[in-house]
N, C-alpha and C positions, 0 to 999 in steps of 0.2 A: 442211679435210682435204687432206693432200698426195696427189698422184696415186699415189705408191707405196703408201700405205695402201689406197686404193681398189683398185688392182690386186691387192694381197694378198688383200683380201676376195673379189674376183671369182675369183681363182685358187683360193682355198681352197674356195669353194662349188662351183665348176665341177669340181674334182678329186673332191670328195665325191659329186657327182651322177653322175659317170662319163659325162656327156654329151659328145658330140663337136661340139656347137654352137659356131659362131664367135661371138666377142664383140667389139663395138666400143664405144668410149666417145666420146660427143659432149657438147657443152654444152647445146644447146637442141633440142627437138623442132621439126621444120620445118613443122608444121601448126598448126591452131587448137585442137587438143585439149590437154589438160593431162596429157600422157603422160610418165611417168618411164622407161618402157622399151617396147620394141617388138620382137616376134619376127616375122621375115620367113620364112614357110614356104618360099618359092621358093629362097632362098639359104641356109636353115638358119643364120640369123644373128640374134643378139640385139644390139640397140643400146640402151645405157643413156644417158639424157640427164641428166647430172649436175646442172645448174642446175634442171631441172624436179623432180628428186628432192629437192633441197634445199628448193624452194618447197613441195612437197607436205608434207614433214616439218614445215616451219614452220607450214603451214596447219592440220595436224592436231594437232601437239604444242606449238606456239608457241615452239619453240626447235630448235636443231640438236644438242642434247645427245645425242639418240638417232640421229643421222644414220647412223652405221655400221650399226646394227641395221636402220634403215629401208632402207638400200641393200641389205642382205642379204635382206630380205623381198621387195623389188621384184625383185631378181635371181632369187631362188628361184621367184617367180611366173612370170617369163619363161622360166626353164628348164622350168617346168611346161608351158608351151605347146610348147616344143621337144620335150619327151619324151612328149607326149600322143598315144597310139596311136590315138585316135579323131579327132584333129584334121582329117586329110585328109577323112574321111567327113563330119564336121560342116561343113567348108568347102563341100564339094560339095552338102550339103543346103541350106545358106544360098544358094548360087548358083542352085539350082534352085527355090527357094521364092519364091512370088509373094504370100504373105500376110505383111504386116508384123508382126503379132503373133507368128507362128511364127518368123520371122527373129529377132525380139528374144529369144524363148525359146532359140533355138539359140545366140545370142551369149552369153546368160547361162550356158548349159551349158559353152561353151568356157571362160569365165572361172572357173566353179566347178571344172572339171577341173584348171585350172592351179593354183588355190588348194589343191586337195586334194593335189597333188604337192608344193607348197611346204611344207605342213604336215608331210609325211613327211621332207622334206629338212633342215629346220631343227631345232635342238635345242628340247626341251620348254620351256626357260627363255624362249624367245622367243614362245611360242604366245599368251599373253595379249596381248602387244604386237601380234603379227600379226593377231589377231582384230579389234582396233580398226581396223587398216588395211584388212582384208577388208571390214568393215562399210561403210567409206567408199567402197571400190572398187566394191562390188556395189550400193550404194544406187541409182545411176542406172539400173541394169538392172531392179531391182525396181520402181522408179517408172515406167519405160517399160512394164512389164507390169501396172502398177497392183496390185501385191501387196506385202505387207510382208515385211521381212527376218526 
């Protein structure tokens, strides 16, 4: 996919959201996680990691045929973090929390809030596709809490 197509997808979704978040595109996530996107609360910036998003798309769907839609879902999720009115409070709760189980529950809430926003941002025709991605995204959180999705 050409950079212009990627930029057009990002610009279209960003405009639709009305968010003033800054967006950066990088190739790879600089850590050991498998992250397609990252929202930085301090700088109000979303960074999308294009090669990571491609790898995730391949892992879940075994092809890049759905890459544009996959990118849209990941980006909508990150905007969900940026627009989460509870995020600052949840971050403060996590920072103050000394119980691992409670911290994991707060982390799950942060992710669920972002997915709830993404569901409202993207068209209905993408919802079934998005639910598959959400399942894979939230599974490690449920496993950490030893509950089922």
